[in-house]
TORMARZA-714287 format. One record per residue (C-alpha): x, y, z; residue in three letters; residue number from 1; chain. Coordinates in steps of 0.02 Angstrom, whole numbers, plus 50000, padded with zeros to 5 digits. Example, Ala and Ser with C-alpha at 12.3 -4.5 7.8 and 13.67 -1.06 7.14 Angstrom:
+-------+-------+-------+-----+-----+-------+
!    xx !    yy !    zz ! res !   n ! chain !
+-------+-------+-------+-----+-----+-------+
! 50615 ! 49775 ! 50390 ! ala !   1 !     A !
! 50684 ! 49947 ! 50357 ! ser !   2 !     A !
+-------+-------+-------+-----+-----+-------+
END
This chain:
+-------+-------+-------+-----+-----+-------+
!    xx !    yy !    zz ! res !   n ! chain !
+-------+-------+-------+-----+-----+-------+
! 46292 ! 53795 ! 48280 ! met !   1 !     A !
! 46388 ! 53732 ! 48132 ! glu !   2 !     A !
! 46547 ! 53682 ! 48195 ! phe !   3 !     A !
! 46639 ! 53510 ! 48154 ! ile !   4 !     A !
! 46707 ! 53422 ! 48305 ! gly !   5 !     A !
! 46694 ! 53475 ! 48488 ! gln !   6 !     A !
! 46520 ! 53417 ! 48507 ! arg !   7 !     A !
! 46512 ! 53418 ! 48695 ! gly !   8 !     A !
! 46580 ! 53605 ! 48700 ! ile !   9 !     A !
! 46452 ! 53654 ! 48562 ! cys !  10 !     A !
! 46309 ! 53577 ! 48659 ! arg !  11 !     A !
! 46360 ! 53671 ! 48809 ! glu !  12 !     A !
! 46379 ! 53829 ! 48722 ! leu !  13 !     A !
! 46205 ! 53822 ! 48651 ! glu !  14 !     A !
! 46129 ! 53801 ! 48822 ! met !  15 !     A !
! 46236 ! 53960 ! 48886 ! ile !  16 !     A !
! 46189 ! 54055 ! 48739 ! ser !  17 !     A !
! 46008 ! 54022 ! 48771 ! asp !  18 !     A !
! 46033 ! 54087 ! 48949 ! gly !  19 !     A !
! 46122 ! 54240 ! 48886 ! cys !  20 !     A !
! 45966 ! 54283 ! 48775 ! val !  21 !     A !
! 45856 ! 54265 ! 48935 ! glu !  22 !     A !
! 45971 ! 54395 ! 49023 ! gly !  23 !     A !
! 46106 ! 54292 ! 49108 ! asn !  24 !     A !
! 46290 ! 54324 ! 49093 ! asn !  25 !     A !
! 46435 ! 54201 ! 49095 ! tyr !  26 !     A !
! 46618 ! 54205 ! 49091 ! asn !  27 !     A !
! 46687 ! 54075 ! 48975 ! ile !  28 !     A !
! 46869 ! 54022 ! 48936 ! leu !  29 !     A !
! 46900 ! 53913 ! 48782 ! leu !  30 !     A !
! 47060 ! 53826 ! 48798 ! ser !  31 !     A !
! 47154 ! 53725 ! 48664 ! ala !  32 !     A !
! 47304 ! 53709 ! 48563 ! pro !  33 !     A !
! 47344 ! 53848 ! 48427 ! ser !  34 !     A !
! 47245 ! 53820 ! 48270 ! gly !  35 !     A !
! 47104 ! 53715 ! 48351 ! phe !  36 !     A !
! 46965 ! 53830 ! 48309 ! gly !  37 !     A !
! 46934 ! 53933 ! 48467 ! lys !  38 !     A !
! 46909 ! 54092 ! 48381 ! thr !  39 !     A !
! 46797 ! 54016 ! 48246 ! thr !  40 !     A !
! 46695 ! 53934 ! 48376 ! leu !  41 !     A !
! 46683 ! 54095 ! 48487 ! ala !  42 !     A !
! 46624 ! 54201 ! 48347 ! leu !  43 !     A !
! 46503 ! 54063 ! 48289 ! leu !  44 !     A !
! 46423 ! 54074 ! 48472 ! phe !  45 !     A !
! 46406 ! 54263 ! 48456 ! leu !  46 !     A !
! 46347 ! 54276 ! 48283 ! gln !  47 !     A !
! 46231 ! 54128 ! 48282 ! gly !  48 !     A !
! 46125 ! 54213 ! 48404 ! lys !  49 !     A !
! 46139 ! 54380 ! 48323 ! gly !  50 !     A !
! 46223 ! 54459 ! 48474 ! leu !  51 !     A !
! 46300 ! 54627 ! 48470 ! glu !  52 !     A !
! 46482 ! 54608 ! 48545 ! tyr !  53 !     A !
! 46647 ! 54682 ! 48534 ! ser !  54 !     A !
! 46802 ! 54572 ! 48478 ! ser !  55 !     A !
! 46976 ! 54611 ! 48536 ! ile !  56 !     A !
! 47118 ! 54503 ! 48481 ! gly !  57 !     A !
! 47304 ! 54482 ! 48516 ! asn !  58 !     A !
! 47350 ! 54652 ! 48600 ! pro !  59 !     A !
! 47441 ! 54638 ! 48767 ! pro !  60 !     A !
! 47330 ! 54781 ! 48838 ! asp !  61 !     A !
! 47151 ! 54759 ! 48820 ! phe !  62 !     A !
! 47024 ! 54897 ! 48810 ! lys !  63 !     A !
! 46850 ! 54846 ! 48847 ! ile !  64 !     A !
! 46697 ! 54930 ! 48775 ! asp !  65 !     A !
! 46585 ! 54932 ! 48927 ! arg !  66 !     A !
! 46436 ! 54976 ! 48827 ! arg !  67 !     A !
! 46443 ! 54809 ! 48745 ! lys !  68 !     A !
! 46360 ! 54667 ! 48845 ! arg !  69 !     A !
! 46461 ! 54531 ! 48751 ! tyr !  70 !     A !
! 46643 ! 54531 ! 48730 ! val !  71 !     A !
! 46775 ! 54410 ! 48647 ! phe !  72 !     A !
! 46950 ! 54421 ! 48705 ! leu !  73 !     A !
! 47065 ! 54313 ! 48618 ! asp !  74 !     A !
! 47246 ! 54267 ! 48665 ! glu !  75 !     A !
! 47192 ! 54315 ! 48846 ! ile !  76 !     A !
! 47366 ! 54246 ! 48920 ! his !  77 !     A !
! 47438 ! 54402 ! 48837 ! met !  78 !     A !
! 47356 ! 54530 ! 48948 ! ile !  79 !     A !
! 47486 ! 54616 ! 49057 ! lys !  80 !     A !
! 47367 ! 54672 ! 49199 ! glu !  81 !     A !
! 47223 ! 54541 ! 49219 ! pro !  82 !     A !
! 47168 ! 54616 ! 49375 ! glu !  83 !     A !
! 47088 ! 54751 ! 49261 ! tyr !  84 !     A !
! 46962 ! 54622 ! 49213 ! leu !  85 !     A !
! 46912 ! 54551 ! 49381 ! tyr !  86 !     A !
! 46788 ! 54683 ! 49417 ! gly !  87 !     A !
! 46712 ! 54669 ! 49254 ! leu !  88 !     A !
! 46705 ! 54480 ! 49258 ! leu !  89 !     A !
! 46623 ! 54489 ! 49440 ! asp !  90 !     A !
! 46496 ! 54625 ! 49385 ! ser !  91 !     A !
! 46374 ! 54511 ! 49293 ! gly !  92 !     A !
! 46344 ! 54646 ! 49171 ! gln !  93 !     A !
! 46431 ! 54563 ! 49033 ! his !  94 !     A !
! 46459 ! 54381 ! 48952 ! thr !  95 !     A !
! 46641 ! 54365 ! 48927 ! phe !  96 !     A !
! 46716 ! 54243 ! 48796 ! leu !  97 !     A !
! 46902 ! 54214 ! 48822 ! leu !  98 !     A !
! 47016 ! 54105 ! 48713 ! ala !  99 !     A !
! 47191 ! 54047 ! 48760 ! thr ! 100 !     A !
! 47324 ! 53917 ! 48703 ! asn ! 101 !     A !
! 47425 ! 53947 ! 48867 ! glu ! 102 !     A !
! 47306 ! 53908 ! 49014 ! thr ! 103 !     A !
! 47451 ! 53869 ! 49119 ! gly ! 104 !     A !
! 47523 ! 54036 ! 49125 ! ile ! 105 !     A !
! 47350 ! 54130 ! 49164 ! ile ! 106 !     A !
! 47337 ! 54184 ! 49333 ! lys ! 107 !     A !
! 47222 ! 54082 ! 49461 ! glu ! 108 !     A !
! 47105 ! 54218 ! 49509 ! pro ! 109 !     A !
! 47064 ! 54239 ! 49327 ! leu ! 110 !     A !
! 47043 ! 54054 ! 49305 ! leu ! 111 !     A !
! 46930 ! 54047 ! 49450 ! asn ! 112 !     A !
! 46799 ! 54171 ! 49374 ! arg ! 113 !     A !
! 46774 ! 54070 ! 49210 ! cys ! 114 !     A !
! 46683 ! 53918 ! 49151 ! ile ! 115 !     A !
! 46839 ! 53826 ! 49061 ! ile ! 116 !     A !
! 46794 ! 53730 ! 48907 ! leu ! 117 !     A !
! 46950 ! 53619 ! 48853 ! glu ! 118 !     A !
! 46944 ! 53567 ! 48675 ! phe ! 119 !     A !
! 46987 ! 53384 ! 48636 ! gly ! 120 !     A !
! 47063 ! 53305 ! 48490 ! asp ! 121 !     A !
! 46972 ! 53290 ! 48330 ! tyr ! 122 !     A !
! 46922 ! 53123 ! 48274 ! thr ! 123 !     A !
! 46967 ! 53053 ! 48105 ! asp ! 124 !     A !
! 46800 ! 53074 ! 48040 ! arg ! 125 !     A !
! 46782 ! 53251 ! 48094 ! glu ! 126 !     A !
! 46952 ! 53296 ! 48026 ! ala ! 127 !     A !
! 46909 ! 53210 ! 47858 ! ala ! 128 !     A !
! 46747 ! 53313 ! 47849 ! val ! 129 !     A !
! 46847 ! 53467 ! 47878 ! ile ! 130 !     A !
! 46962 ! 53415 ! 47743 ! ile ! 131 !     A !
! 46824 ! 53390 ! 47626 ! glu ! 132 !     A !
! 46744 ! 53552 ! 47665 ! asn ! 133 !     A !
! 46897 ! 53644 ! 47628 ! ile ! 134 !     A !
! 46940 ! 53552 ! 47462 ! met ! 135 !     A !
! 46757 ! 53559 ! 47401 ! gly ! 136 !     A !
! 46762 ! 53375 ! 47355 ! phe ! 137 !     A !
! 46811 ! 53208 ! 47438 ! arg ! 138 !     A !
! 46985 ! 53148 ! 47421 ! leu ! 139 !     A !
! 47040 ! 52972 ! 47392 ! pro ! 140 !     A !
! 47055 ! 52872 ! 47563 ! asp ! 141 !     A !
! 47239 ! 52846 ! 47553 ! pro ! 142 !     A !
! 47264 ! 53041 ! 47519 ! ile ! 143 !     A !
! 47153 ! 53075 ! 47668 ! ile ! 144 !     A !
! 47247 ! 52961 ! 47794 ! glu ! 145 !     A !
! 47411 ! 53050 ! 47734 ! val ! 146 !     A !
! 47339 ! 53212 ! 47776 ! leu ! 147 !     A !
! 47278 ! 53167 ! 47950 ! leu ! 148 !     A !
! 47453 ! 53105 ! 47990 ! lys ! 149 !     A !
! 47548 ! 53256 ! 47920 ! val ! 150 !     A !
! 47431 ! 53391 ! 47995 ! thr ! 151 !     A !
! 47409 ! 53304 ! 48161 ! ser ! 152 !     A !
! 47216 ! 53336 ! 48135 ! lys ! 153 !     A !
! 47239 ! 53512 ! 48175 ! val ! 154 !     A !
! 47114 ! 53625 ! 48089 ! pro ! 155 !     A !
! 47231 ! 53766 ! 48046 ! arg ! 156 !     A !
! 47361 ! 53646 ! 47987 ! gln ! 157 !     A !
! 47236 ! 53563 ! 47872 ! met ! 158 !     A !
! 47168 ! 53732 ! 47813 ! lys ! 159 !     A !
! 47343 ! 53789 ! 47766 ! met ! 160 !     A !
! 47389 ! 53627 ! 47681 ! leu ! 161 !     A !
! 47235 ! 53596 ! 47584 ! cys ! 162 !     A !
! 47228 ! 53787 ! 47517 ! thr ! 163 !     A !
! 47394 ! 53747 ! 47436 ! arg ! 164 !     A !
! 47347 ! 53574 ! 47373 ! leu ! 165 !     A !
! 47198 ! 53651 ! 47281 ! lys ! 166 !     A !
! 47307 ! 53732 ! 47153 ! tyr ! 167 !     A !
! 47442 ! 53595 ! 47150 ! ile ! 168 !     A !
! 47302 ! 53462 ! 47114 ! phe ! 169 !     A !
! 47250 ! 53579 ! 46973 ! arg ! 170 !     A !
! 47418 ! 53561 ! 46891 ! thr ! 171 !     A !
! 47462 ! 53380 ! 46930 ! tyr ! 172 !     A !
! 47294 ! 53295 ! 46969 ! gly ! 173 !     A !
! 47240 ! 53211 ! 47126 ! val ! 174 !     A !
! 47343 ! 53059 ! 47160 ! pro ! 175 !     A !
! 47265 ! 52890 ! 47202 ! glu ! 176 !     A !
! 47405 ! 52824 ! 47311 ! tyr ! 177 !     A !
! 47491 ! 52881 ! 47465 ! ser ! 178 !     A !
! 47664 ! 52852 ! 47398 ! glu ! 179 !     A !
! 47637 ! 52966 ! 47247 ! val ! 180 !     A !
! 47552 ! 53103 ! 47370 ! phe ! 181 !     A !
! 47706 ! 53093 ! 47487 ! leu ! 182 !     A !
! 47826 ! 53120 ! 47337 ! gln ! 183 !     A !
! 47722 ! 53261 ! 47283 ! leu ! 184 !     A !
! 47718 ! 53351 ! 47453 ! leu ! 185 !     A !
! 47910 ! 53326 ! 47464 ! ser ! 186 !     A !
! 47961 ! 53375 ! 47280 ! asn ! 187 !     A !
! 47827 ! 53528 ! 47279 ! ile ! 188 !     A !
! 47800 ! 53591 ! 47447 ! leu ! 189 !     A !
! 47960 ! 53518 ! 47531 ! asp ! 190 !     A !
! 47850 ! 53442 ! 47671 ! ile ! 191 !     A !
! 47923 ! 53281 ! 47742 ! asp ! 192 !     A !
! 47829 ! 53130 ! 47797 ! glu ! 193 !     A !
! 47790 ! 53202 ! 47968 ! arg ! 194 !     A !
! 47720 ! 53352 ! 47905 ! gly ! 195 !     A !
! 47860 ! 53466 ! 47944 ! tyr ! 196 !     A !
! 47911 ! 53606 ! 47822 ! asn ! 197 !     A !
! 48089 ! 53668 ! 47802 ! pro ! 198 !     A !
! 48074 ! 53804 ! 47943 ! val ! 199 !     A !
! 48012 ! 53679 ! 48068 ! gln ! 200 !     A !
! 48150 ! 53558 ! 48030 ! arg ! 201 !     A !
! 48277 ! 53690 ! 48043 ! arg ! 202 !     A !
! 48202 ! 53741 ! 48208 ! tyr ! 203 !     A !
! 48221 ! 53566 ! 48281 ! leu ! 204 !     A !
! 48395 ! 53548 ! 48217 ! glu ! 205 !     A !
! 48451 ! 53716 ! 48275 ! tyr ! 206 !     A !
! 48393 ! 53699 ! 48446 ! leu ! 207 !     A !
! 48481 ! 53525 ! 48461 ! asp ! 208 !     A !
! 48647 ! 53595 ! 48403 ! thr ! 209 !     A !
! 48638 ! 53729 ! 48538 ! ile ! 210 !     A !
! 48602 ! 53607 ! 48671 ! gly ! 211 !     A !
! 48418 ! 53581 ! 48661 ! gly ! 212 !     A !
! 48368 ! 53730 ! 48756 ! gln ! 213 !     A !
! 48365 ! 53925 ! 48714 ! ala ! 214 !     A !
! 48252 ! 54077 ! 48719 ! ser ! 215 !     A !
! 48133 ! 54116 ! 48576 ! ile ! 216 !     A !
! 48237 ! 54275 ! 48532 ! thr ! 217 !     A !
! 48399 ! 54159 ! 48524 ! thr ! 218 !     A !
! 48306 ! 54045 ! 48411 ! ile ! 219 !     A !
! 48240 ! 54182 ! 48301 ! ala ! 220 !     A !
! 48406 ! 54267 ! 48278 ! asn ! 221 !     A !
! 48485 ! 54104 ! 48234 ! gly ! 222 !     A !
! 48362 ! 54052 ! 48102 ! leu ! 223 !     A !
! 48345 ! 54233 ! 48041 ! arg ! 224 !     A !
! 48154 ! 54204 ! 48053 ! val ! 225 !     A !
! 48037 ! 54332 ! 48145 ! pro ! 226 !     A !
! 47977 ! 54278 ! 48316 ! lys ! 227 !     A !
! 47795 ! 54300 ! 48262 ! ala ! 228 !     A !
! 47825 ! 54182 ! 48124 ! thr ! 229 !     A !
! 47893 ! 54059 ! 48254 ! leu ! 230 !     A !
! 47747 ! 54087 ! 48373 ! leu ! 231 !     A !
! 47609 ! 54067 ! 48240 ! arg ! 232 !     A !
! 47672 ! 53952 ! 48105 ! glu ! 233 !     A !
! 47817 ! 53847 ! 48173 ! val ! 234 !     A !
! 47799 ! 53820 ! 48366 ! glu ! 235 !     A !
! 47607 ! 53769 ! 48379 ! pro ! 236 !     A !
! 47635 ! 53601 ! 48279 ! arg ! 237 !     A !
! 47791 ! 53557 ! 48369 ! leu ! 238 !     A !
! 47707 ! 53586 ! 48532 ! leu ! 239 !     A !
! 47555 ! 53482 ! 48486 ! tyr ! 240 !     A !
! 47668 ! 53342 ! 48428 ! asp ! 241 !     A !
! 47767 ! 53350 ! 48597 ! lys ! 242 !     A !
! 47926 ! 53392 ! 48510 ! lys ! 243 !     A !
! 47944 ! 53554 ! 48616 ! leu ! 244 !     A !
! 47903 ! 53620 ! 48784 ! ile ! 245 !     A !
! 47897 ! 53804 ! 48841 ! ile ! 246 !     A !
! 47942 ! 53854 ! 49016 ! ser ! 247 !     A !
! 48020 ! 54006 ! 49104 ! ser ! 248 !     A !
! 48181 ! 53928 ! 49046 ! arg ! 249 !     A !
! 48140 ! 53954 ! 48870 ! gly ! 250 !     A !
! 48115 ! 53821 ! 48734 ! arg ! 251 !     A !
! 48165 ! 53641 ! 48770 ! ser ! 252 !     A !
! 48170 ! 53489 ! 48657 ! leu ! 253 !     A !
! 48082 ! 53332 ! 48718 ! ile ! 254 !     A !
! 48189 ! 53177 ! 48702 ! glu ! 255 !     A !
+-------+-------+-------+-----+-----+-------+
END
């Protein structure tokens, strides 16, 4: 299974996949922050063994193709009526791969039916290899060090930033020193030394000015940014950096 990082999970999935081929079925929940590679790893698990599967991502109401033995359900925390799944999970007729970045809000009966595989942080070396694979060549060590910091070693963040850097480096060349690179990030991409873009900075500033707590709807209206953009492109990094928490009361700044 060609996946960088999460070695323990990859080894366990290899053993599980061998069991699946032999006729066994399992319910597996991949749990990790947004952008950590849950979907990529799930699809590698299924495609690596040439398994026929149905893949369902994001909708709040899942419709399962009962004819397929293998089923991948992304963003499982969004399901409105998880009770619909319990009988299928208990039937032993399917192998379910579920993925979530919100394990805390999933009902306990669903969690209890799953093998929960929790992603860990990526090491500096693993993140450097991911960056090299995206760029297609090895960057100078000072530049890699900055990238590890400004992306928090989150694979999706690394991919998004490195994709932009490809055409920037074609124009300006690859800097050798971190100071020059940070200036390039600031002047061209408006990304600060923390790795935050203008919308992320505005998000933190706005939430602070209105008392440090608000609903996602209030924040989206105040910033005039779609909720979907905040959920996918803004909040995951702030949550991972522990600048923000989400609860039944809404979004709250962490002091």
